[in-house]
C-alpha positions as YAML, in Angstrom:
chain: A
units: angstrom
residues:
- id: 1
  name: UNK
  ca: [-52.15, 53.98, 59.25]
- id: 2
  name: UNK
  ca: [-54.56, 55.63, 57.26]
- id: 3
  name: UNK
  ca: [-54.18, 59.36, 56.62]
- id: 4
  name: UNK
  ca: [-56.72, 61.08, 54.19]
- id: 5
  name: UNK
  ca: [-55.85, 64.68, 53.34]
- id: 6
  name: UNK
  ca: [-58.21, 67.83, 53.04]
- id: 7
  name: UNK
  ca: [-57.46, 70.45, 50.22]
- id: 8
  name: UNK
  ca: [-60.48, 73.42, 51.19]
- id: 9
  name: UNK
  ca: [-60.65, 76.25, 48.48]
- id: 10
  name: UNK
  ca: [-57.14, 75.06, 46.73]
- id: 11
  name: UNK
  ca: [-55.86, 72.27, 44.81]
- id: 12
  name: UNK
  ca: [-52.20, 71.28, 46.89]
- id: 13
  name: UNK
  ca: [-49.07, 70.44, 44.83]
- id: 14
  name: UNK
  ca: [-47.67, 66.53, 45.16]
- id: 15
  name: UNK
  ca: [-44.97, 67.82, 46.96]
- id: 16
  name: UNK
  ca: [-46.93, 69.65, 50.15]
- id: 17
  name: UNK
  ca: [-49.78, 66.73, 50.49]
- id: 18
  name: UNK
  ca: [-45.92, 63.88, 51.03]
- id: 19
  name: UNK
  ca: [-44.82, 65.96, 53.04]
- id: 20
  name: UNK
  ca: [-47.91, 66.15, 55.59]
- id: 21
  name: UNK
  ca: [-48.31, 62.23, 54.87]
- id: 22
  name: UNK
  ca: [-44.50, 61.66, 55.34]
- id: 23
  name: UNK
  ca: [-44.65, 64.11, 59.35]
- id: 24
  name: UNK
  ca: [-47.75, 61.98, 60.31]
- id: 25
  name: UNK
  ca: [-46.71, 58.61, 59.89]
- id: 26
  name: UNK
  ca: [-44.22, 60.11, 62.76]
- id: 27
  name: UNK
  ca: [-47.20, 59.59, 64.71]
- id: 28
  name: UNK
  ca: [-46.63, 55.82, 65.37]
- id: 29
  name: UNK
  ca: [-43.63, 55.96, 67.51]
- id: 30
  name: UNK
  ca: [-46.05, 57.77, 69.85]
- id: 31
  name: UNK
  ca: [-49.20, 55.45, 69.60]
- id: 32
  name: UNK
  ca: [-49.62, 51.95, 67.01]
- id: 33
  name: UNK
  ca: [-53.49, 52.37, 67.80]
- id: 34
  name: UNK
  ca: [-53.53, 55.20, 65.84]
- id: 35
  name: UNK
  ca: [-56.66, 54.09, 63.21]
- id: 36
  name: UNK
  ca: [-56.14, 56.40, 61.13]
- id: 37
  name: UNK
  ca: [-56.95, 60.31, 60.95]
- id: 38
  name: UNK
  ca: [-57.49, 63.10, 58.26]
- id: 39
  name: UNK
  ca: [-56.40, 66.22, 57.31]
- id: 40
  name: UNK
  ca: [-57.84, 68.96, 56.65]
- id: 41
  name: UNK
  ca: [-55.87, 72.24, 54.60]
- id: 42
  name: UNK
  ca: [-57.18, 75.03, 54.38]
- id: 43
  name: UNK
  ca: [-56.50, 79.38, 53.59]
- id: 44
  name: UNK
  ca: [-57.63, 82.18, 55.45]
- id: 45
  name: UNK
  ca: [-58.72, 85.44, 54.48]
- id: 46
  name: UNK
  ca: [-60.45, 86.93, 52.33]
- id: 47
  name: UNK
  ca: [-60.15, 86.84, 48.35]
- id: 48
  name: UNK
  ca: [-58.97, 90.41, 48.12]
- id: 49
  name: UNK
  ca: [-56.14, 90.15, 50.53]
- id: 50
  name: UNK
  ca: [-52.81, 88.31, 49.08]
- id: 51
  name: UNK
  ca: [-51.51, 87.15, 52.90]
- id: 52
  name: UNK
  ca: [-53.29, 84.43, 54.20]
- id: 53
  name: UNK
  ca: [-53.04, 82.43, 56.49]
- id: 54
  name: UNK
  ca: [-52.54, 78.60, 56.36]
- id: 55
  name: UNK
  ca: [-54.25, 76.54, 58.93]
- id: 56
  name: UNK
  ca: [-53.94, 72.62, 59.45]
- id: 57
  name: UNK
  ca: [-56.28, 70.70, 61.15]
- id: 58
  name: UNK
  ca: [-55.89, 66.82, 62.38]
- id: 59
  name: UNK
  ca: [-58.62, 64.59, 63.59]
- id: 60
  name: UNK
  ca: [-56.16, 61.43, 64.72]
- id: 61
  name: UNK
  ca: [-59.03, 58.84, 65.91]
- id: 62
  name: UNK
  ca: [-57.92, 56.37, 68.07]
- id: 63
  name: UNK
  ca: [-60.21, 53.42, 70.13]
- id: 64
  name: UNK
  ca: [-62.48, 54.58, 72.41]
- id: 65
  name: UNK
  ca: [-61.03, 57.71, 71.91]
- id: 66
  name: UNK
  ca: [-60.43, 60.80, 69.31]
- id: 67
  name: UNK
  ca: [-58.26, 63.95, 69.15]
- id: 68
  name: UNK
  ca: [-58.50, 67.57, 66.98]
- id: 69
  name: UNK
  ca: [-55.78, 69.81, 66.39]
- id: 70
  name: UNK
  ca: [-55.98, 72.78, 64.77]
- id: 71
  name: UNK
  ca: [-52.80, 75.06, 64.13]
- id: 72
  name: UNK
  ca: [-51.96, 78.23, 62.17]
- id: 73
  name: UNK
  ca: [-49.13, 78.96, 60.31]
- id: 74
  name: UNK
  ca: [-47.54, 80.96, 57.48]
- id: 75
  name: UNK
  ca: [-47.02, 78.42, 55.48]
- id: 76
  name: UNK
  ca: [-48.64, 75.28, 55.47]
- id: 77
  name: UNK
  ca: [-45.08, 73.50, 56.43]
- id: 78
  name: UNK
  ca: [-45.15, 75.44, 59.47]
- id: 79
  name: UNK
  ca: [-48.44, 74.80, 60.88]
- id: 80
  name: UNK
  ca: [-47.91, 71.29, 60.62]
- id: 81
  name: UNK
  ca: [-44.66, 70.84, 62.44]
- id: 82
  name: UNK
  ca: [-46.01, 72.50, 65.17]
- id: 83
  name: UNK
  ca: [-49.58, 70.44, 64.23]
- id: 84
  name: UNK
  ca: [-47.02, 67.27, 65.47]
- id: 85
  name: UNK
  ca: [-45.49, 69.21, 68.31]
- id: 86
  name: UNK
  ca: [-48.77, 68.74, 69.37]
- id: 87
  name: UNK
  ca: [-50.36, 65.28, 68.19]
- id: 88
  name: UNK
  ca: [-46.85, 64.79, 70.26]
- id: 89
  name: UNK
  ca: [-47.14, 66.15, 73.50]
- id: 90
  name: UNK
  ca: [-51.51, 64.74, 73.27]
- id: 91
  name: UNK
  ca: [-50.40, 61.44, 72.42]
- id: 92
  name: UNK
  ca: [-47.94, 60.43, 74.95]
- id: 93
  name: UNK
  ca: [-50.39, 61.94, 78.36]
- id: 94
  name: UNK
  ca: [-53.41, 59.62, 75.93]
- id: 95
  name: UNK
  ca: [-51.26, 56.69, 76.35]
- id: 96
  name: UNK
  ca: [-49.82, 57.78, 79.49]
- id: 97
  name: UNK
  ca: [-53.57, 57.90, 81.14]
- id: 98
  name: UNK
  ca: [-54.45, 54.51, 79.58]
- id: 99
  name: UNK
  ca: [-51.29, 53.06, 81.03]
- id: 100
  name: UNK
  ca: [-52.72, 54.70, 84.41]
- id: 101
  name: UNK
  ca: [-55.95, 53.45, 84.03]
- id: 102
  name: UNK
  ca: [-54.58, 50.08, 83.09]
- id: 103
  name: UNK
  ca: [-52.79, 49.30, 86.48]
- id: 104
  name: UNK
  ca: [-55.01, 51.05, 89.21]
- id: 105
  name: UNK
  ca: [-57.85, 47.80, 87.47]
- id: 106
  name: UNK
  ca: [-55.26, 45.47, 88.13]
- id: 107
  name: UNK
  ca: [-53.77, 46.66, 91.43]
- id: 108
  name: UNK
  ca: [-58.11, 46.43, 92.33]
- id: 109
  name: UNK
  ca: [-58.25, 43.45, 91.13]
- id: 110
  name: UNK
  ca: [-55.41, 42.55, 93.10]
- id: 111
  name: UNK
  ca: [-56.90, 43.29, 95.76]
- id: 112
  name: UNK
  ca: [-59.90, 41.99, 95.44]
- id: 113
  name: UNK
  ca: [-58.56, 38.86, 95.03]
- id: 114
  name: UNK
  ca: [-56.84, 39.35, 98.12]
- id: 115
  name: UNK
  ca: [-59.32, 39.80, 100.16]
- id: 116
  name: UNK
  ca: [-61.23, 36.81, 98.52]
- id: 117
  name: UNK
  ca: [-64.24, 38.41, 97.12]
- id: 118
  name: UNK
  ca: [-63.23, 36.60, 93.63]
- id: 119
  name: UNK
  ca: [-64.59, 33.50, 93.58]
- id: 120
  name: UNK
  ca: [-63.44, 30.40, 92.48]
- id: 121
  name: UNK
  ca: [-65.12, 28.72, 90.63]
- id: 122
  name: UNK
  ca: [-65.97, 31.58, 87.71]
- id: 123
  name: UNK
  ca: [-63.92, 29.64, 84.30]
- id: 124
  name: UNK
  ca: [-62.78, 31.67, 81.65]
...
């Protein structure tokens, strides 16, 4: 999976970028059809405040669909872990949904064949 990481209004050090990349690479175990992903790391808060919230936004592209998750934390690592948990759940639900649709299509096709609705003269 190809991941693009964008830092908005700041420059991230390489260890943070490696951390985010390493964490998101683990998503391939839940869905191996992820085409690519975009990650946005943003700081929330006014310029004068010392404590800023860290926001991590991730958009994953899957054939025929996309998944978007946004989480906020006190550190980018914490927000990344929260995003990862949410993405795992969404990817599992998406895969289950696709699997159920495929199973239903197979059942419908078998019923049509058994009823004799499908023409046997069709070449594949």
